[in-house]
C-alpha positions in Angstrom: 0.0 0.0 -0.1 1.1 3.5 -0.7 0.5 6.8 1.3 -1.5 9.1 -1.1 -1.1 12.7 -0.5 -4.2 14.6 -2.0 -3.6 18.0 -3.7 -5.3 19.9 -1.0 -2.6 18.5 1.5 0.2 19.4 -0.9 -1.2 23.2 -1.6 -1.4 23.9 2.2 2.4 23.0 2.2 3.6 24.8 -1.1 5.3 28.0 -1.7 6.6 29.4 -5.0 10.2 29.1 -5.7 10.9 32.2 -7.5 9.6 34.7 -4.7 12.2 37.3 -4.8 15.8 37.9 -5.9 17.5 36.6 -2.8 15.4 33.5 -2.9 16.4 32.9 -6.5 20.1 33.4 -5.8 20.1 30.5 -3.2 18.6 28.0 -5.6 20.4 25.1 -6.8 19.1 23.9 -10.1 20.3 21.3 -12.3 18.6 20.6 -16.0 19.3 16.8 -15.3 17.1 17.0 -12.2 14.2 19.5 -12.8 12.5 18.0 -9.8 14.8 17.6 -6.5 13.6 15.7 -3.3 15.7 16.3 -0.3 15.3 14.3 3.0 16.3 16.7 6.0 18.0 15.5 9.1 15.0 17.1 11.0 12.8 14.6 9.2 11.2 16.8 6.8 11.0 16.0 3.1 11.4 18.9 0.7 10.4 18.7 -2.8 11.2 21.5 -5.3 9.7 21.4 -8.8 11.5 23.8 -11.2 9.5 22.9 -14.1 6.8 25.2 -15.8 3.9 22.9 -15.4 2.2 20.9 -12.5 3.1 17.1 -12.2 0.2 14.7 -11.5 0.3 11.3 -9.7 4.2 11.5 -8.8 5.4 8.5 -7.2 8.3 8.9 -4.6 10.8 6.2 -3.7 14.4 6.0 -3.1 17.1 3.4 -2.5 18.3 2.8 1.4 22.0 2.1 2.1 21.5 -1.7 1.4 20.3 -0.9 -2.2 16.9 -1.6 -1.3 14.1 0.4 -2.9 11.6 1.9 -0.5 8.3 3.5 -1.8 7.1 6.7 0.1 3.8 7.2 -1.6 2.1 9.1 -4.4 1.6 12.8 -4.5 -1.7 13.9 -6.5 -0.2 17.1 -7.7 3.3 18.8 -7.4 2.6 22.5 -8.5 4.8 24.2 -11.1 7.7 26.2 -9.7 6.9 25.1 -6.3 8.8 24.2 -2.9 6.9 21.9 -0.8 8.1 20.9 2.9 6.4 17.8 4.2 6.8 16.3 7.7 8.4 12.7 7.3 5.2 11.5 9.1 3.2 11.9 6.1 4.9 8.8 4.8 4.5 5.5 6.8 8.0 4.2 5.4 9.8 7.1 6.8 8.4 6.2 10.6 10.5 3.1 10.8 13.7 4.7 11.4 14.7 7.9 9.6 18.2 7.8 10.9 19.0 4.7 9.1 18.1 6.0 5.7 20.5 7.1 3.2 19.4 9.1 0.4 21.8 10.0 -2.5 22.4 13.7 -3.4 
């Protein structure tokens, strides 16, 4: 089973990536990875969508230190040019033990 995060849950936590000059200068963008997901040590998951369009039904997964694929869940909509910060508790897979997870950069 997957966690499914509906659009209204995501929109409550979404902010525009390009709010002002200072915020823009701090962004790190790669044309190879126009959508970036970061797992922070404080247990939060940050998703940045640099694309000029919304993404629908995005499945999030990663490989742990042992090479096992861990499925986090599905996000109904990731808005264009957005930064979303989600608590790790939003995903059952992160409740196991977030300190044992290794997410590649």
